[in-house]
N, C-alpha and C positions, 0 to 999 in steps of 0.2 A: 755510790756515787750520786750527789742530788743532781736534779736536773737543772736545778737554778741556784747561783750561790753569788750573793752579795758581801763583798769584803770593804767595809768603813768606805762606804759610798756618800759623797758630798756634793751638792749642786749648790753653785751661787749663781746670783741672778744682778746684773748691773741696773738700779735703778735710777744713776745720776741723771741727773738735772743735764739738757745739753750744754756741750763743751763751753760756748761762749759765756752762757749764763754762769757757770761756775768760775771763769777765768773774771768777768767783772764783777762778781760778787764774793770772790776769794771761798767758795764754797769747794771742798774734799767731793772725791767720788762716792758713790753710796752705793754698796754692796749687801744684798741680802741673801742668807743663808737658808734656804729653804729645807734643804735635807742636810743633817751633820751626822754624819759616822756611823751610817745605818748598815749593821750587819745580820743578814739570816741566811737560811737553805729552805728550797721545797724541793722534796723529793717526789720522785714520779707517783703519782696516782693519786697526791694529797691535793687536800684544800686548805692553804694557808690564807688568813683573810688579816688584811693591815684595817684597823680601826681607829678612828678619832675626831675631834672636833674639824669644821672645816679650817682651812690653812696649816695643818699642822704636816702639811709634806707628803701624804699619803698617793695621792694622783700624780706629783713629782716623780714618786720613786716608780709608780708605774710607769710613766713615761720615759725614765732611763732604759727601763727593761725593754720598752718596745722599741727603743731608738730614736724615738722624737727628742729627747734630750741626751747630750754628752755630759758624763760625771765631769764635775770638776776636778774629784779627786776620789779616790778607790777605783774598785775595780768588780764588773760583773761577770759573770760566765754563765754560760749556757749550754747545756749537754746535748741540746736536741737540735732537728731540724730547721723546724719553724714553730713560731707563736704567731697568735691572733690576739687584738683586741676588741672587746665588746663596751660599748661606750655608754655614758649613763642616758642620754637622749635620745632615743632611737630615731625619732624622724629628721632631727639633726644631721645626723650621722649616715643617712640614707638620702642618695642623688633624687628629688622629688620628680628629676625628669625620665629616670630609667624608669623600664617596667622591672618588677622582681627578678624575671629571669636573666637580666642583664647585670643585675646587683650581685645576684649569686653567682652567674659564671663569670664574672670579671676574676677572681682568683684563679680560677682554672684556667684561664687563658694565659693568666702569667706562668703558671707553673706547665702549660702545654700538656693539659690534663681533660679526658672528655669524659665527664662523667653527668647523668640525666641531672638537671636541676629539680626535678621531683622526687629523686631520692632525698634530700636534703632537705626538701619541704616536708616530707614525712615523717623524717628526724624530728622533727621540731611539733611536729601535730597540726600543721595547714594542709591544705589541697595542692594536690598539684595544678589545678584549673587557677592557681592564684598567681602562678608563674607571669599571666599576662597581664595582671594590674599593677598600678601606681601606688605609692607608699602611701599617700593620702587617703585611699580607699580602705583601709584599714586603720584598727583601734590601737592603741597604745603597747598592749600586750602583743597584739600580732605583731606589730613593726619591731617590738622587740625580737620574736621568733625569727623574723626574717633574720635582723642585724646577726643570731646565733646561726641560722643557716650558712650565711655570707662566712662567717669565722670558721665552722665547718667544713665549706670547701676549700678551703686552705691547708686541709689536713695537719693540724697546729697538734704538737705534744703538749704545748702549755697554753690556755686562756687567761688570759690578762682581762678583769672583769671589774672595771672602773664605774663602781654606782649602779651597776644594770638594773635594781630594782627600785629606785630610788623616786624616778618620775612616774610610777604606777601604782594603782590603787591598790589596797592591802591586801584584797582576795587576787589580784593579778599577781601582785607579788609572789605569793606563794606557789601559782602556777609554774612561773617561770623557776622559780627554786628547786620545785619539784621536776620540773623538764632536765634544770642543769644537773641534778642529783643523778636523775637516770641514764642523761648523757654519759655522764663520768664514769658511771658503773659497765654502761655497753661498750663504750671506746677505748676507757683507759685514758681518760683526760686528766691533766692536772692544772688545776685552779689557781691561780693569785687574786684573791677576791678583796677588792677595795669599797668601803662601807662604814659610814657614821653612825650606824643602827646596831647596834648589838642584840637587839631582838632577832634581826635578820640572820647575822652573824652565827647565833647560836643554832640554826637550823641547817648548817650548811658547812661549817669550816669544822676540821680538823685540830688545826693550832691557829690560836691568835696572837698577833702583835698588833700591842698597843703604842700608838703614836702620839708625842708632845713637841709641840714646838721643834719639827725636825727630826727629833730623836726617839727610837723604839725604848719606851721605860718598863715594858714587861711583854715578856714572849710566854708563852706555856700554853699546852694542850687545852683545846675548847673546855672540855669536863672541868678539868680542875679551875681553870680561871673563872668559869661562872660559877664555880662552889666555893672558891678558895682566893678570891682576888688578893694580890700582895698590895700593890700600888697604890698610895692614895688616889691616886687619878683614875684608877682601874676601879675601885670604889665607889668614887664619885659618880663614874659613867652608868655603874650597875643599879645606884642607888636612885638614879634618874629614870628609870625605866617604870610604866606602870605598872603596879602591883595587883594582877589581874586576879591573883590567888588570894587574895583580901587577908593576908595575913596578920596585918595590924603592925607590920613592923615598921617605925619610923622612916622615913623616904626624905632624902637630902639633895636638891639638884646641884648639880654643880654650879659651885661657886664662881664668880668674880667672871673675867673675860681673857682671853688670851693676850697676852704681851704683845707689843709693837715690835715684830722682827726687827724693824731698823733700829731698835733701843733696847735690846735683850735685856735681862735682868742678870745680875751676877748670879754666879753660884750654881744652883739647881734652876731650870727656867719657871717649875711651878711651884715655887717656893712664894710667891706672893699669894696663891689661893690655897695653900695647905693647911691644913688644920695642924700637923705635925713639925713645920720647920723650925729650926732652932738656927743658931749662928751658924752652923758648920754649913747648913743648906745655901745661907747666904752668899756665902763665900766660897765654896768648892763644889765644882761639879761631880756628881753621884757618876760610880763607875759600873760601868754595866756587869754583872756578877750574878752566876746563879739563876737566870731566867730573869732579872729586874733591876732597874737602876733606881737607888733609893738609900739616902741614910737611914733612915729610920728604921727601916727593915733591915738593915744591917748590922746596926746597931741595936735592934730586938725593942726598939719603943712601942712598933704596933705588930 
């Protein structure tokens, strides 16, 4: 049985202008669908990564799982007792007026537990003496370690990691990823890892879900997705990565822009940017089948 299961989850946001403006200008309500029919499962002990460009809906999915947003449609099932979230900006997510001891100790107060804060600081590679310092006295990487320690204090089965390394230097990113991999192995944690960086995802994910315009367009084991990407959007994301191996392979950056979510294109949302789009792509939304949602793949054109 999966630890986490999403079934056809969608989330709408009302972005209408104020009621009086709409009445005077005879303007209808404007509903933005940020997430559209997302389904996946996460097994205990694995890392599932959700990747895509900014605005694709991946962070909205994370917030629905955490209970910060309620789904407009669909169902979310969590088979564990507790989950915690690690946010993108470690400084913004830590109370600057609290010492580290209080930041990490707060979850234990709510859970009526008494464990030494020093234990969690050691787990994330910090000194017990750091408990009496304030967040501004630490570097960005150290602050993210404090955020991880705070999450661990809540004894979660699932950690939702929303771009946990994107605000850090590249060398520090590697340290945090190594720490997370070590904690997962030692504590049996399960990760939902949100990122726009496929290079980072390749280092930590067991499976990868690629999101575009609120939908999952490809879901596959990480090894298969990075060696044999199927959806044109996944291929474009991988082609945009720097070619550090100097293979000489032609690289094509992701072309075009994400469509306006208030005026979505007909058919497949990716068709205005897709080199394989045909008339069917322009009028019919592709069905997710066999790990991919693409008419060109279904028809054997790519």
